[in-house]
C-alpha positions in Angstrom: -8.5 -26.4 -40.5 -6.5 -23.3 -39.3 -9.2 -20.6 -38.8 -8.5 -17.2 -37.3 -11.4 -15.0 -35.7 -11.1 -11.4 -35.1 -13.5 -9.5 -33.3 -13.8 -5.9 -31.5 -16.5 -7.7 -29.3 -14.8 -9.7 -26.9 -14.7 -10.1 -22.9 -15.4 -8.9 -20.5 -18.4 -7.6 -22.5 -21.3 -9.8 -21.9 -23.6 -10.0 -25.4 -24.9 -12.1 -27.9 -22.0 -11.8 -30.1 -19.0 -12.6 -27.6 -21.6 -15.7 -26.3 -21.9 -17.0 -30.2 -18.0 -16.6 -30.8 -17.5 -18.5 -27.3 -19.4 -21.3 -28.1 -18.5 -21.6 -31.8 -14.8 -21.7 -30.9 -15.5 -24.4 -28.2 -17.4 -26.0 -30.5 -14.7 -25.6 -33.7 -11.8 -27.0 -31.4 -13.8 -30.0 -30.3 -14.6 -30.6 -34.3 -10.6 -30.7 -34.4 -10.1 -27.5 -35.8 -7.4 -25.1 -34.6 -8.4 -21.6 -33.8 -6.8 -18.1 -32.8 -8.6 -15.5 -31.7 -7.7 -11.6 -32.4 -9.5 -9.6 -29.7 -9.1 -6.4 -28.1 -7.1 -8.0 -25.6 -4.3 -9.0 -28.0 -3.9 -12.6 -29.9 -3.6 -15.5 -28.0 -1.3 -17.1 -30.8 1.3 -14.3 -30.0 2.4 -12.5 -26.9 -1.1 -11.5 -26.0 -0.1 -8.2 -25.4 -3.6 -6.1 -25.4 -4.3 -3.4 -28.2 -4.3 0.2 -26.9 -8.1 1.4 -26.9 -10.4 3.9 -25.7 -14.3 3.7 -24.7 -16.7 3.5 -27.4 -18.7 6.7 -27.4 -21.7 6.5 -25.2 -21.0 2.7 -24.8 -18.2 3.4 -22.1 -18.0 0.0 -21.0 -17.1 -1.1 -24.5 -13.6 -0.3 -25.7 -12.1 -0.3 -29.1 -8.7 -0.9 -30.6 -6.7 2.2 -31.7 -4.4 2.2 -34.6 -4.4 -1.7 -34.7 -3.3 -2.5 -38.0 0.4 -3.3 -37.5 -0.6 -5.5 -34.6 -2.9 -7.2 -36.7 -0.8 -7.7 -39.6 1.9 -9.3 -37.4 -0.7 -11.7 -36.2 -2.3 -12.7 -39.2 0.8 -13.1 -40.9 2.4 -15.4 -37.8 -0.7 -17.3 -37.5 -0.8 -18.2 -41.5 -4.4 -19.2 -41.3 -6.6 -21.6 -43.6 -9.5 -19.2 -43.3 -10.2 -15.8 -41.9 -13.4 -15.0 -40.5 -14.1 -11.1 -39.4 -16.8 -10.9 -36.7 -17.3 -7.3 -36.4 -16.8 -4.2 -38.3 -15.0 -2.2 -35.8 -11.1 -1.2 -36.0 -9.8 -4.8 -35.5 -12.3 -5.9 -38.5 -11.5 -3.2 -40.6 -7.5 -3.9 -40.6 -7.9 -7.5 -40.8 -10.2 -7.0 -44.0 -7.2 -4.4 -45.4 -4.7 -6.8 -44.6 -6.8 -9.6 -46.1 -7.4 -7.9 -49.5 -4.0 -6.9 -49.6 -2.5 -10.2 -49.4 -5.2 -11.9 -51.2 -6.5 -13.8 -48.1 -10.0 -15.2 -48.6 -12.3 -14.4 -45.7 -15.7 -14.4 -44.3 -17.7 -11.9 -42.3 -20.9 -11.7 -40.0 -23.8 -9.5 -39.3 -24.3 -9.9 -36.1 -25.8 -6.4 -35.4 -28.2 -4.2 -36.9 -25.7 -1.0 -36.6 -27.9 1.1 -39.1 -30.9 1.1 -37.0 -28.7 1.6 -33.7 -27.4 4.4 -35.3 -30.5 5.9 -36.6 -31.9 5.5 -32.8 -29.3 7.5 -31.5 -28.1 10.1 -34.4 -31.2 10.0 -37.0 -28.7 9.2 -40.0 -30.6 8.1 -42.6 -30.3 4.3 -42.8 -29.2 4.4 -46.9 -26.2 5.8 -45.6 -25.3 3.5 -43.1 -26.2 0.7 -45.0 -24.1 1.8 -48.0 -21.2 1.8 -45.4 -22.1 -1.7 -44.2 -22.3 -3.0 -47.8 -18.8 -1.3 -48.4 -17.2 -3.3 -45.7 -19.0 -7.0 -46.1 -18.8 -7.0 -50.3 -15.6 -8.1 -50.9 -16.3 -11.3 -48.3 -16.3 -14.5 -49.6 -19.4 -15.3 -47.2 -21.5 -12.8 -45.2 -23.0 -14.9 -42.3 -26.6 -13.7 -41.0 -28.3 -15.4 -38.0 -31.4 -16.3 -39.3 -33.6 -16.4 -42.6 -35.0 -13.2 -41.8 -32.0 -11.4 -41.9 -30.5 -13.0 -44.9 -33.6 -11.9 -46.9 -33.3 -8.4 -45.6 -29.9 -8.1 -46.2 -30.2 -9.3 -49.7 -33.4 -7.0 -50.2 -30.7 -4.0 -49.3 -28.1 -5.2 -52.0 -25.8 -7.3 -50.0 -23.9 -10.4 -51.9 -22.9 -13.6 -51.0 -25.2 -13.5 -47.8 -25.3 -16.9 -46.1 -27.2 -18.6 -43.1 -25.3 -19.1 -39.8 -27.8 -20.2 -36.7 -27.4 -19.9 -33.4 -27.7 -22.7 -30.5 -28.0 -22.6 -27.3 -26.5 -24.3 -23.7 -29.4 -26.6 -22.8 -27.3 -27.8 -19.5 -26.5 -24.5 -18.1 -29.8 -22.9 -19.1 -32.6 -25.5 -18.0 -35.9 -26.0 -15.8 -35.1 -26.0 -12.1 -35.6 -24.1 -8.9 -37.6 -20.9 -9.5 -36.9 -18.9 -6.3 -34.5 -16.1 -7.3 -37.5 -13.4 -7.3 -38.8 -12.4 -4.4 -41.5 -10.2 -5.6 -44.9 -10.2 -6.5 -45.9 -12.8 -9.1 -46.7 -12.8 -12.1 -42.9 -11.7 -13.0 -41.9 -10.2 -16.0 -38.3 -9.9 -17.0 -36.1 -8.4 -19.3 -32.2 -9.6 -19.7 -29.9 -7.6 -22.0 -28.3 -4.4 -22.7 -30.0 -1.5 -21.3 -29.9 0.9 -24.0 -31.9 2.6 -26.4 -31.6 0.3 -29.1 -33.2 -2.5 -27.3 -36.9 -0.4 -26.8 -36.7 -1.4 -23.1 -39.3 1.4 -22.4 -41.9 -0.3 -24.6 -41.9 -2.9 -21.8 -41.4 -0.6 -18.7 -44.5 1.6 -19.9 -46.6 -1.7 -19.6 -49.6 -1.9 -17.3 -49.0 -5.5 -16.1 -49.8 -7.2 -13.0 -47.1 -8.5 -10.4 -43.7 -7.1 -10.9 -41.0 -6.2 -13.5 -37.2 -6.9 -13.3 -34.5 -5.6 -15.6 -31.4 -7.6 -15.5 -27.9 -6.0 -17.4 -26.7 -2.8 -17.7 -26.0 -0.3 -20.2 -26.1 3.5 -21.0 -29.4 4.1 -20.4 -29.6 2.3 -16.8 -29.5 5.0 -14.6 -32.1 7.1 -16.6 -34.6 4.2 -16.6 -33.9 3.4 -12.7 -34.9 6.8 -12.2 -37.7 7.1 -14.4 -39.5 3.8 -13.4 -38.7 3.4 -9.9 -41.3 0.7 -9.2 -39.3 -1.4 -11.3 -36.7 -3.9 -10.2 -33.0 -3.5 -11.8 -30.7 -5.9 -10.8 -27.5 -5.5 -12.4 -25.2 -8.1 -14.3 -24.8 -11.3 -13.4 -22.5 -14.5 -14.8 -24.4 -16.9 -16.8 -25.2 -19.4 -14.3 -26.9 -16.4 -12.3 -28.8 -15.6 -15.2 -30.3 -19.1 -15.5 -31.6 -18.6 -11.9 -33.2 -15.3 -13.3 -34.9 -16.9 -16.4 -36.0 -19.8 -14.5 -37.8 -17.4 -11.6 -39.5 -15.5 -14.5 -43.3 -16.1 -15.6 -42.5 -14.7 -18.9 -39.4 -13.2 -20.7 -40.2 -9.7 -22.2 -38.4 -8.9 -25.3 -39.1 -5.6 -26.8 -36.4 -5.2 -29.1 -37.4 -4.3 -32.8 -33.9 -4.6 -34.1 -32.0 -7.6 -32.9 -30.5 -10.0 -35.6 -31.5 -12.7 -33.4 -31.5 -12.7 -29.8 -29.6 -15.5 -27.8 -31.9 -14.5 -24.9 -35.0 -15.8 -26.5 -33.1 -19.4 -26.9 -32.0 -19.0 -23.0 -35.4 -18.3 -21.6 -37.1 -20.8 -23.7 -34.4 -23.7 -22.5 -35.4 -22.6 -19.1 -38.8 -23.2 -19.9 -39.9 -19.5 -19.6 -42.3 -18.9 -22.5 -41.3 -15.4 -24.5 -43.6 -12.3 -25.1 -42.0 -10.1 -28.1 -43.2 -8.0 -31.1 -43.2 -10.3 -34.5 -40.3 -8.9 -36.3 -36.8 -10.4 -37.2 -35.7 -12.7 -34.5 -38.6 -13.3 -32.6 -40.2 -14.4 -35.8 -37.3 -16.8 -36.6 -36.9 -18.4 -33.0 -40.0 -18.1 -31.8 -42.4 -18.2 -34.5 -45.8 -19.6 -34.1 -44.0 -22.7 -32.1 -45.8 -22.2 -29.0 -42.6 -21.2 -27.1 -43.9 -17.6 -27.0 -46.2 -15.0 -28.1 -45.4 -12.5 -30.4 -47.9 -9.6 -30.8 -48.0 -5.9 -32.1 -49.8 -5.7 -28.7 -46.7 -6.5 -26.1 -49.1 -6.1 -23.4 -51.3 -8.6 -25.0 -48.6 -10.7 -25.8 -47.1 -10.7 -21.9 -50.3 -11.7 -20.5 -51.2 -14.8 -23.2 -47.7 -16.1 -22.6 -48.3 -16.8 -19.0 -51.0 -19.5 -20.0 -48.2 -21.4 -22.2 -46.9 -25.2 -21.0 -43.3 -24.4 -19.5 -42.4 -28.2 -20.6 -43.5 -27.5 -24.3 -41.5 -24.3 -24.3 -38.1 -26.2 -23.2 -38.8 -28.6 -26.0 -38.6 -25.7 -28.5 -35.3 -24.6 -27.4 -33.8 -28.6 -27.6 -34.1 -28.3 -31.4 -31.6 -25.2 -31.6 -27.8 -26.8 -31.2 -24.3 -25.1 -31.0 -22.8 -28.3 -32.6 -25.4 -28.0 -35.7 -24.8 -23.9 -35.7 -21.1 -24.5 -35.7 -21.1 -27.1 -38.9 -22.7 -24.4 -40.6 -20.1 -22.0 -39.6 -17.3 -23.8 -40.8 -19.1 -24.9 -44.0 -19.4 -21.2 -45.0 -15.8 -20.3 -44.2 -13.5 -20.0 -47.7 -10.1 -21.8 -46.9 -7.6 -20.9 -49.2 -5.8 -23.3 -51.3 -2.4 -24.1 -50.2 0.5 -25.6 -52.2 0.2 -29.3 -52.7 2.7 -30.0 -50.0 0.1 -28.7 -47.7 2.7 -26.7 -45.4 4.0 -23.2 -46.4 7.0 -21.7 -45.0 5.4 -19.1 -43.0 3.2 -21.5 -41.6 5.8 -23.9 -40.6 7.7 -20.9 -38.5 4.5 -19.9 -37.2 3.1 -23.5 -36.1 5.5 -23.5 -32.8 4.0 -20.1 -31.6 0.4 -21.3 -31.4 -1.0 -22.5 -28.0 
């Protein structure tokens, strides 16, 4: 199957959306599918020319494409996909949606991020308005892929149709138990890894009265503000994935204060390293951790942090091993809605484009 994935979130960004797509593309190709990506860097199947971009307001490290329709249309026509998947609701996603509707090309979408809650946290725009906007975007999709059963239910309750499950996995080779000497501060060491932004609710962690030391690994628009407000906290900045694994291993507890994440890949990455999780009992942690013994979920985050110290790290690792990228990608492929081709199986445009695909 020829699959085109359109995403506004891509490298050099480091976040759950990008990591999910990277792993999914790798698995799809291993399964024998031909996959092309259309990102702000351009399309890997054409000349690869990047889109003109601008910084996303309040997120200067995230750049969005400006007036992308012409190039998006050219890329989609050239690749002639059997299935189109629109991963994000940004300018590239809207342009691809427009082209698919115009050309009667079936497509699927994904609900990676709770943008209505994020917008509300920053602007106080009522959730009803944002969710109406999101429903409009996803309404024509043959399938709206959501990462957990909780999010599937929540979207259906909000009036979304055709919502299906697309789970997530973890690289248990990269994220694995091992040497734990990365953090040279007083134990126990409580660590947060992720974007440093208001919607992540990081201050709920930083304000806690905890023994030992606290670490924040990552960057984002709230970094300097929090660094000044909490001088006793260790802010480590951004690291590649192999270094992140060392931070996860060295942590005694991984603290996940978010109330709005749809999944939280970092939960699985921490658990795969044997590090127990402390989080609120909300969607994401409830689906990933639940009552498995991989962490402690409690409305009192301090209590969750302290109780998580007693959990068995070998057991925590075994919980993470249940999550496979291969299985998640099989779900993804089954959710796609490939178009029906003529009996010959090859269209004229396909024949023209096939020589261009790398």
